[in-house]
C-alpha distance (Angstrom), angle and dihedral (degrees) to the residues before:
residue distance angle dihedral
M1 . . .
T2 3.76 . .
C3 3.76 127.2 .
A4 3.76 121.3 -134.0
R5 3.79 112.8 -110.9
R6 3.74 111.4 -111.4
R7 3.76 118.4 -129.3
K8 3.78 114.0 -119.5
P9 3.77 108.7 -110.2
N10 3.78 117.1 -109.0
T11 3.80 109.0 -115.6
G12 3.79 95.3 -166.3
G13 3.82 103.0 -103.6
D14 3.82 95.3 46.3
F15 3.78 124.6 82.6
P16 3.81 115.4 -120.3
A17 3.81 116.8 -101.7
F18 3.78 117.2 -106.1
A19 3.77 131.8 -172.8
V20 3.83 106.0 -115.4
P21 3.81 116.1 -151.9
S22 3.78 118.1 -127.4
M23 3.84 116.6 -98.6
K24 3.80 107.9 -150.6
S25 3.80 98.9 170.1
H26 3.80 122.8 93.0
G27 3.79 97.0 -132.6
Y28 3.80 125.4 119.6
L29 3.77 138.8 -158.6
D30 3.81 118.7 -110.8
Y31 3.78 109.4 173.2
T32 3.80 129.0 164.5
I33 3.78 126.7 -169.0
E34 3.79 103.3 -151.2
S35 3.79 93.9 -164.7
H36 3.81 93.7 54.3
P37 3.86 97.4 92.1
S38 3.79 93.4 50.3
K39 3.80 91.9 44.8
A40 3.79 90.9 49.4
L41 3.81 91.3 50.9
E42 3.78 90.3 46.8
R43 3.79 90.6 53.4
M44 3.82 92.1 47.4
D45 3.79 90.0 50.6
E46 3.79 88.0 52.0
F47 3.80 88.8 52.8
R48 3.80 89.5 51.0
R49 3.79 94.6 49.5
H50 3.80 90.5 49.9
D51 3.82 93.2 43.1
Q52 3.80 93.0 -117.7
L53 3.82 124.1 152.9
C54 3.82 90.3 -8.8
D55 3.80 111.7 155.5
L56 3.80 100.7 -176.4
I57 3.80 139.4 51.9
L58 3.80 114.8 -156.4
H59 3.80 113.0 -153.8
V60 3.81 104.1 -158.0
T61 3.81 118.1 -167.5
Y62 3.79 130.3 179.8
K63 3.80 119.2 167.6
D64 3.81 104.0 -54.4
Q65 3.83 94.1 -14.9
R66 3.81 120.0 102.0
E67 3.78 130.4 172.5
E68 3.80 139.0 159.8
F69 3.79 125.8 -135.5
R70 3.80 123.3 -167.9
V71 3.78 109.3 -149.9
H72 3.80 144.9 153.8
K73 3.80 117.4 -101.6
L74 3.79 91.1 -145.7
V75 3.81 93.0 59.4
L76 3.80 94.9 48.1
A77 3.80 92.5 44.8
S78 3.80 91.9 49.8
C79 3.81 93.6 61.5
S80 3.81 102.5 29.5
P81 3.82 125.7 55.8
Y82 3.81 86.7 -161.8
F83 3.80 92.9 60.2
K84 3.80 91.6 38.5
A85 3.80 89.8 58.8
M86 3.80 90.9 44.7
F87 3.80 95.0 52.0
T88 3.81 100.5 35.6
G89 3.79 102.6 33.6
D90 3.77 132.4 76.9
F91 3.80 95.3 -77.2
K92 3.77 130.5 122.3
E93 3.82 88.9 -120.1
C94 3.81 89.0 65.5
H95 3.81 91.3 81.4
A96 3.79 98.3 22.0
S97 3.78 121.6 116.0
E98 3.81 92.8 -158.9
V99 3.82 129.8 43.4
T100 3.80 129.6 -178.7
I101 3.81 119.7 -138.8
R102 3.80 115.4 -165.4
D103 3.81 134.6 -168.2
V104 3.80 93.9 26.0
A105 3.78 120.8 104.2
P106 3.82 113.5 -121.2
C107 3.81 91.4 -125.3
V108 3.81 89.1 55.6
M109 3.81 94.1 48.2
Q110 3.79 88.9 47.8
R111 3.80 89.9 59.0
L112 3.79 91.9 50.6
I113 3.79 91.7 48.6
E114 3.79 92.2 48.3
F115 3.80 90.0 50.8
A116 3.80 90.8 51.9
Y117 3.80 89.7 56.8
T118 3.81 101.5 34.8
A119 3.84 107.0 25.1
R120 3.80 86.5 -128.6
V121 3.79 131.0 107.4
T122 3.80 127.7 -173.0
V123 3.79 116.2 -170.3
G124 3.78 131.7 170.5
E125 3.78 121.7 -138.9
K126 3.82 91.5 -107.9
C127 3.80 91.6 59.3
V128 3.79 103.3 33.4
L129 3.82 96.1 94.7
H130 3.80 91.2 53.3
V131 3.81 92.1 47.9
L132 3.80 90.4 48.5
L133 3.80 91.4 50.8
A134 3.82 92.5 48.7
A135 3.81 93.4 44.1
T136 3.80 89.4 52.1
R137 3.80 92.1 47.7
Y138 3.81 93.4 50.1
Q139 3.81 93.5 39.1
M140 3.79 96.9 -119.1
E141 3.78 94.1 153.6
D142 3.79 98.1 -180.0
V143 3.80 92.2 56.5
A144 3.80 92.0 44.7
K145 3.80 91.0 51.2
A146 3.80 91.9 49.2
C147 3.82 90.3 51.9
C148 3.81 92.3 46.9
D149 3.80 91.7 49.9
F150 3.80 90.3 50.1
L151 3.80 92.7 49.7
A152 3.81 92.8 45.2
K153 3.81 90.7 53.9
N154 3.79 91.1 49.9
L155 3.80 100.9 47.5
E156 3.78 113.9 137.3
P157 3.81 137.4 161.4
A158 3.81 92.3 -91.5
N159 3.82 95.5 57.1
V160 3.80 111.2 18.3
I161 3.81 98.0 95.1
G162 3.79 94.5 46.0
I163 3.81 92.2 46.7
A164 3.81 92.9 46.5
N165 3.81 91.2 51.1
F166 3.80 91.4 46.0
A167 3.82 91.5 49.8
E168 3.79 91.2 51.0
Q169 3.81 92.5 49.9
I170 3.81 94.1 53.5
G171 3.80 95.0 39.8
C172 3.82 101.3 -108.0
K173 3.79 95.9 147.3
E174 3.80 97.3 176.0
L175 3.80 94.3 52.9
H176 3.80 90.5 44.9
E177 3.80 90.2 52.9
R178 3.79 91.4 47.9
G179 3.79 88.9 52.8
R180 3.79 91.8 50.8
E181 3.78 91.0 48.6
Y182 3.79 90.1 51.0
I183 3.80 91.4 51.2
N184 3.80 91.8 48.0
T185 3.79 92.1 49.3
H186 3.81 97.8 43.3
F187 3.78 100.3 31.2
N188 3.80 96.2 123.9
K189 3.79 91.7 50.4
L190 3.78 91.5 47.1
S191 3.79 95.8 49.5
I192 3.80 101.5 37.5
N193 3.81 92.1 91.2
G194 3.78 96.2 23.5
D195 3.79 134.9 103.5
K196 3.78 137.8 -151.6
E197 3.81 91.9 -73.0
F198 3.78 88.5 60.0
L199 3.79 91.2 48.6
D200 3.80 90.6 49.7
D201 3.81 88.8 52.9
V202 3.80 90.4 50.9
S203 3.80 92.3 50.6
K204 3.82 90.0 55.9
V205 3.80 90.4 57.3
S206 3.78 100.3 43.9
P207 3.81 112.6 0.6
Y208 3.79 101.1 167.1
P209 3.83 106.4 41.7
L210 3.81 93.2 45.1
T211 3.81 100.0 44.4
P212 3.83 95.7 104.1
L213 3.81 92.0 46.0
I214 3.80 92.3 48.2
A215 3.81 91.8 51.4
V216 3.79 90.9 54.7
A217 3.78 93.1 44.5
V218 3.81 92.5 50.5
N219 3.78 90.4 57.0
Q220 3.79 90.7 48.7
T221 3.80 91.8 48.3
D222 3.81 92.9 50.2
E223 3.79 88.8 57.2
R224 3.81 93.5 53.5
E225 3.78 119.4 79.2
D226 3.78 97.4 -173.4
A227 3.78 98.6 53.5
G228 3.81 113.5 141.6
P229 3.80 130.1 -167.9
L230 3.77 122.8 -101.3
P231 3.82 118.2 -127.8
V232 3.79 97.8 -112.3
K233 3.80 102.1 143.6
V234 3.78 123.3 109.5
D235 3.80 112.5 -148.9
L236 3.79 106.0 -165.8
D237 3.80 94.1 -165.8
Q238 3.79 92.2 57.0
T239 3.79 96.5 48.8
I240 3.79 100.9 58.7
I241 3.80 119.5 103.6
């Protein structure tokens, strides 16, 4: 005669005991939930928006603009080598609960923070240069590439020289090359109503490849009495939202 095995009583915090059948095969379970990363980011963004579990306050100042952002160090460090070094290296910010960021407009920093949590960035043409500069500074390559692609698709005679110069100054080689290619391809259109100031601007972008074209254009410009300058400057202070 056999006695029925008694089930171990549940004491509240313990899980009940179950008889587990024997698994004699050599298989294994390998299961991936593809939506898990996006859901995790979505939940972390929800925490940020409700000021939950945030371990850092960013004080962002730009001229007379000041704003605070409550964020998670882990999220910023995961998408920015700059912030990773700041929060994991031998810096005072590593253990700080508040950090001040200067020379970046709050609306620009907000876009970078939102990208870190959502993998999405929305930027208007008036703000794109500022976002590109900040993304380059904080080594957020995906945002910088998105801005460069946008600018490259919207090159035109009125902005190509300023954008090409700007790209060279901040080290965006691909955008700088695209600007040079645009100037090479559309040089006649760019210089037809231009003057020597325009040609000087062109020479700063691409002095060697365009030297023969510039020499011809200078002669043509000298013969025209009504030549007027093209608006090719990019004023960063006037383009921010």
